[in-house]
TIKOLSE-842564 format. One record per residue (C-alpha): residue number from 1; residue in one letter; y, z, x. Coordinates in Angstrom, 3 decimals. Layout:
ATOM    nr   rest         py         pz         px
ATOM   NUM      A          Y          Z          X
...
***
This chain:
ATOM    nr   rest         py         pz         px
ATOM     1      M    -10.116     13.838     10.922
ATOM     2      G    -10.203     17.589     10.429
ATOM     3      H     -9.950     17.879      6.635
ATOM     4      K    -11.963     16.558      3.702
ATOM     5      T    -11.278     16.120      0.015
ATOM     6      N    -13.108     14.240     -2.721
ATOM     7      S    -11.821     11.395     -4.844
ATOM     8      Q    -12.402     11.238     -8.587
ATOM     9      D    -15.639      9.260     -8.145
ATOM    10      G    -16.951     11.755     -5.570
ATOM    11      T    -16.134      9.691     -2.475
ATOM    12      S    -15.409     11.945      0.505
ATOM    13      L    -12.018     11.306      2.126
ATOM    14      A    -11.246     12.429      5.680
ATOM    15      Y     -7.661     13.248      6.572
ATOM    16      D     -5.449     15.038      9.094
ATOM    17      V     -2.167     16.869      8.515
ATOM    18      T      0.634     17.574     10.963
ATOM    19      G      4.097     19.110     10.659
ATOM    20      D      5.778     21.351      8.107
ATOM    21      G      8.049     20.334      5.248
ATOM    22      P      7.999     17.907      2.295
ATOM    23      A      4.712     15.997      2.161
ATOM    24      V      4.355     12.368      3.204
ATOM    25      V      1.101     10.393      3.067
ATOM    26      L      0.740      7.397      5.402
ATOM    27      V     -1.383      4.463      4.215
ATOM    28      S     -2.882      2.197      6.866
ATOM    29      G     -3.412     -1.553      6.656
ATOM    30      A     -6.276     -3.919      7.400
ATOM    31      M     -8.699     -3.130     10.238
ATOM    32      S     -7.052      0.273     10.599
ATOM    33      T     -8.013      3.920     10.125
ATOM    34      G     -5.938      7.050      9.807
ATOM    35      A     -5.941      7.399     13.593
ATOM    36      T     -3.986      4.135     13.819
ATOM    37      L     -0.998      5.844     12.193
ATOM    38      A     -1.291      9.159     14.049
ATOM    39      P      1.625      8.303     16.425
ATOM    40      L      3.859      7.536     13.430
ATOM    41      A      2.754     10.789     11.806
ATOM    42      E      3.774     12.710     14.930
ATOM    43      S      7.166     11.006     15.017
ATOM    44      L      7.840     11.729     11.354
ATOM    45      A      6.513     15.300     11.537
ATOM    46      G      9.111     15.986     14.227
ATOM    47      H     11.758     15.505     11.540
ATOM    48      R     10.362     18.430      9.492
ATOM    49      F      7.867     16.753      7.229
ATOM    50      T      4.240     17.518      6.508
ATOM    51      V      2.529     14.195      7.235
ATOM    52      A     -1.010     13.284      6.227
ATOM    53      V     -3.004     10.365      7.608
ATOM    54      Y     -6.388      9.466      6.156
ATOM    55      D     -9.310      7.107      6.552
ATOM    56      R     -9.282      4.801      3.550
ATOM    57      R    -12.641      4.545      1.779
ATOM    58      G    -15.216      2.581      3.724
ATOM    59      R    -13.552      3.385      7.062
ATOM    60      G    -13.845      5.989      9.764
ATOM    61      A    -15.081      9.364      8.560
ATOM    62      S    -14.490      8.662      4.851
ATOM    63      G    -17.232      7.609      2.509
ATOM    64      G    -17.391      4.336      0.640
ATOM    65      S    -18.730      3.065     -2.625
ATOM    66      E    -19.392     -0.376     -4.061
ATOM    67      P    -18.437     -2.269     -6.053
ATOM    68      Y    -14.882     -1.881     -4.818
ATOM    69      E    -11.914     -1.612     -7.174
ATOM    70      V     -8.255     -1.130     -6.273
ATOM    71      A     -8.121      1.608     -8.923
ATOM    72      R    -10.526      3.710     -6.844
ATOM    73      E     -8.122      3.574     -3.898
ATOM    74      V     -5.295      4.680     -6.173
ATOM    75      E     -7.499      7.614     -7.211
ATOM    76      D     -8.058      8.330     -3.513
ATOM    77      L     -4.308      8.637     -3.017
ATOM    78      A     -4.060     10.876     -6.070
ATOM    79      A     -6.649     13.197     -4.506
ATOM    80      L     -4.818     13.248     -1.180
ATOM    81      I     -1.473     13.961     -2.816
ATOM    82      E     -3.064     16.858     -4.680
ATOM    83      A     -4.573     18.127     -1.421
ATOM    84      V     -1.171     18.214      0.324
ATOM    85      G      0.698     19.986     -2.454
ATOM    86      G      0.713     17.905     -5.621
ATOM    87      E      3.638     15.619     -4.784
ATOM    88      A      4.371     13.368     -1.824
ATOM    89      A      6.296     10.422     -0.520
ATOM    90      L      4.221      7.416      0.518
ATOM    91      C      4.577      5.086      3.478
ATOM    92      G      2.338      2.033      3.598
ATOM    93      V      2.091     -0.097      6.715
ATOM    94      S      1.179     -3.785      6.434
ATOM    95      S     -1.290     -4.275      3.546
ATOM    96      G     -1.252     -0.495      3.068
ATOM    97      G      2.209     -1.084      1.615
ATOM    98      A      0.725     -2.983     -1.320
ATOM    99      L     -1.537     -0.009     -2.050
ATOM   100      A      1.367      2.447     -1.796
ATOM   101      L      3.418      0.367     -4.237
ATOM   102      E      0.485      0.108     -6.647
ATOM   103      A     -0.032      3.893     -6.509
ATOM   104      A      3.622      4.483     -7.380
ATOM   105      A      3.468      1.920    -10.197
ATOM   106      A      0.358      3.663    -11.523
ATOM   107      G      2.400      6.820    -12.051
ATOM   108      L      1.137      9.059     -9.255
ATOM   109      P      3.418     12.029     -8.401
ATOM   110      V      5.371     10.154     -5.749
ATOM   111      R      8.966     10.948     -4.684
ATOM   112      Q      9.697      7.768     -2.717
ATOM   113      V      7.830      4.784     -1.321
ATOM   114      A      8.456      3.080      2.017
ATOM   115      V      6.634     -0.053      3.132
ATOM   116      Y      6.622     -1.783      6.502
ATOM   117      E      5.988     -5.536      6.542
ATOM   118      T      3.623     -5.845      3.612
ATOM   119      P      2.318     -9.396      4.202
ATOM   120      F      3.092    -10.995      0.858
ATOM   121      V      3.196    -14.781      1.133
ATOM   122      M      6.471    -16.511      0.397
ATOM   123      D      5.716    -20.224     -0.065
ATOM   124      E      3.068    -22.649     -1.297
ATOM   125      G      1.684    -23.190      2.201
ATOM   126      G      1.200    -19.479      2.650
ATOM   127      R     -0.461    -19.150     -0.742
ATOM   128      A     -2.891    -21.963      0.057
ATOM   129      Q     -3.738    -20.371      3.400
ATOM   130      W     -4.268    -16.993      1.710
ATOM   131      A     -6.527    -18.510     -0.959
ATOM   132      E     -8.660    -20.229      1.688
ATOM   133      Y     -8.875    -17.019      3.722
ATOM   134      T     -9.993    -14.868      0.795
ATOM   135      E    -12.620    -17.426     -0.244
ATOM   136      R    -14.087    -17.747      3.245
ATOM   137      L    -13.892    -13.979      3.774
ATOM   138      A    -15.931    -13.350      0.635
ATOM   139      E    -18.527    -15.893      1.797
ATOM   140      A    -18.808    -14.362      5.275
ATOM   141      L    -19.086    -10.784      4.066
ATOM   142      G    -21.479    -11.789      1.278
ATOM   143      A    -23.784    -13.247      3.920
ATOM   144      G    -23.413    -10.227      6.202
ATOM   145      R    -21.530    -12.193      8.873
ATOM   146      R    -19.140     -9.433      9.891
ATOM   147      G    -18.119    -11.058     13.156
ATOM   148      E    -17.061    -14.171     11.304
ATOM   149      A    -15.029    -12.033      8.893
ATOM   150      V    -13.172    -10.429     11.804
ATOM   151      E    -12.488    -13.851     13.298
ATOM   152      L    -11.089    -15.100      9.990
ATOM   153      F     -8.716    -12.138      9.855
ATOM   154      L     -7.570    -12.515     13.453
ATOM   155      R     -6.959    -16.222     12.853
ATOM   156      L     -4.918    -15.375      9.746
ATOM   157      T     -2.696    -13.108     11.837
ATOM   158      G     -1.981    -16.044     14.167
ATOM   159      L     -4.074    -14.932     17.130
ATOM   160      A     -4.929    -17.855     19.407
ATOM   161      E     -8.566    -18.914     19.820
ATOM   162      P     -8.825    -17.830     23.502
ATOM   163      M     -7.595    -14.356     22.504
ATOM   164      I    -10.112    -14.187     19.660
ATOM   165      E    -12.879    -15.113     22.080
ATOM   166      G    -11.592    -12.460     24.468
ATOM   167      A    -11.658     -9.900     21.671
ATOM   168      R    -15.283    -10.841     20.937
ATOM   169      Q    -16.193     -9.945     24.512
ATOM   170      S    -14.291     -6.661     24.473
ATOM   171      P    -15.724     -3.171     23.860
ATOM   172      M    -13.585     -2.984     20.688
ATOM   173      W    -15.502     -5.731     18.903
ATOM   174      A    -18.387     -3.565     17.675
ATOM   175      G    -15.943     -1.176     16.035
ATOM   176      M    -14.101     -4.065     14.428
ATOM   177      E    -17.341     -5.334     12.917
ATOM   178      V    -18.068     -1.861     11.511
ATOM   179      V    -14.810     -1.840      9.542
ATOM   180      A    -14.940     -5.558      8.643
ATOM   181      P    -16.167     -5.045      5.042
ATOM   182      S    -12.911     -3.240      4.276
ATOM   183      L    -11.064     -6.537      4.835
ATOM   184      A    -12.182     -7.395      1.307
ATOM   185      H    -10.480     -4.210      0.087
ATOM   186      D     -7.147     -5.235      1.582
ATOM   187      A     -7.546     -8.714      0.135
ATOM   188      S     -8.063     -7.178     -3.313
ATOM   189      V     -4.994     -4.955     -2.951
ATOM   190      L     -2.856     -7.990     -2.056
ATOM   191      G     -4.220     -9.993     -4.996
ATOM   192      D     -3.092    -13.616     -4.925
ATOM   193      G     -0.788    -12.802     -2.026
ATOM   194      R      2.478    -13.105     -3.942
ATOM   195      V      5.009    -10.293     -4.377
ATOM   196      P      3.991     -8.520     -7.623
ATOM   197      Q      7.520     -8.583     -8.999
ATOM   198      A      6.839     -6.992    -12.394
ATOM   199      R      4.609     -4.283    -10.954
ATOM   200      I      7.182     -3.311     -8.340
ATOM   201      A      9.948     -3.370    -10.977
ATOM   202      S      8.017     -0.684    -12.870
ATOM   203      V      8.274      1.736     -9.920
ATOM   204      E     10.893      4.275    -10.952
ATOM   205      V     11.354      6.040     -7.591
ATOM   206      P     13.373      4.767     -4.602
ATOM   207      V     11.670      2.057     -2.534
ATOM   208      L     12.481      1.224      1.092
ATOM   209      A     11.178     -2.095      2.449
ATOM   210      V     11.396     -2.438      6.234
ATOM   211      A     10.731     -5.365      8.562
ATOM   212      G     11.064     -6.004     12.265
ATOM   213      G     14.011     -8.087     13.375
ATOM   214      A     11.756     -9.929     15.840
ATOM   215      S      9.039    -10.608     13.273
ATOM   216      P      8.591    -14.056     11.667
ATOM   217      L     11.190    -14.954      9.058
ATOM   218      W      8.660    -14.881      6.199
ATOM   219      M      7.869    -11.227      6.960
ATOM   220      R     11.538    -10.329      6.602
ATOM   221      E     11.824    -12.430      3.448
ATOM   222      A      8.807    -10.631      1.956
ATOM   223      A     10.386     -7.238      2.623
ATOM   224      Q     13.661     -8.405      1.105
ATOM   225      S     11.791     -9.644     -1.971
ATOM   226      V     10.105     -6.240     -2.390
ATOM   227      A     13.473     -4.482     -2.171
ATOM   228      R     15.026     -6.854     -4.726
ATOM   229      A     12.128     -6.417     -7.134
ATOM   230      A     12.367     -2.622     -7.097
ATOM   231      A     14.637     -0.861     -9.572
ATOM   232      H     15.963      1.288     -6.722
ATOM   233      G     15.187     -0.812     -3.659
ATOM   234      T     16.666     -0.907     -0.162
ATOM   235      Y     15.926     -3.304      2.696
ATOM   236      R     16.152     -2.456      6.400
ATOM   237      S     15.606     -4.624      9.454
ATOM   238      L     14.749     -2.954     12.765
ATOM   239      A     16.239     -4.846     15.706
ATOM   240      G     13.711     -6.012     18.265
ATOM   241      Q     10.675     -4.780     16.342
ATOM   242      T      7.587     -6.792     15.393
ATOM   243      H      4.561     -6.118     13.179
ATOM   244      M      3.393     -3.704     15.895
ATOM   245      V      6.352     -1.426     15.259
ATOM   246      D      7.283      1.385     17.655
ATOM   247      P      6.629      4.708     15.851
ATOM   248      Q      9.627      6.226     17.624
ATOM   249      V     11.850      3.563     16.039
ATOM   250      L     10.332      3.594     12.550
ATOM   251      G      9.918      7.383     12.322
ATOM   252      P     13.656      8.265     12.221
ATOM   253      V     14.313      5.519      9.641
ATOM   254      L     11.596      6.937      7.392
ATOM   255      A     12.888     10.490      7.929
ATOM   256      E     16.384      9.467      6.833
ATOM   257      F     15.013      7.801      3.700
ATOM   258      F     12.555     10.554      2.780
ATOM   259      G     15.172     13.227      3.399
ATOM   260      G     17.733     11.549      1.162
***
């Protein structure tokens, strides 16, 4: 990350900017840093946008402060928007979508909001699973068991036990443990896991909710629910795409929306 700015509470935020045109800030999801979204930034920048990616607080080259509050992350986005010109569109990927929606609802100078597969739960079974996950996550992180926290998250995403064990043996594991405390941040942003209907309804700017056509049905239903809740909402399904969306497929869809 080649640039730095400070949030309202003094937390240092690291970010990169590419392209030239109207500003867009990309918001990453759980276990991710700004670098995770760099390929999407490059795709979108090719459509004549200035695209910023950043390390959310507690990750990568950004600072962190405890106790955590979602409001601090909204202030982080306010600082980034100011740094890239004072107004921007937002695109949140996975749980980053919940933060992007909250920032828009909080009244930040946002032109449009796009979200890709924000993992809101859609039934009682999903809500029970989410409640158990957040409780066990808090216990693991409270006891300093970062590896256990990572395992809980990977299990929540549906990763099979042999693959989790394989991940534990991989060179990536140490880095995953470093960022593990931020899993609690994403859990806070998602709240009780349900679509925050009233909060999204208060967003006055256009909202685009996107899901992969090859993703589980509940992911598509969650995106549809976000679009319905928004005052000016649109839903798009990308044929053949999953949660690990191809930046070259998503980028043009975002460019069309942000350029409209």
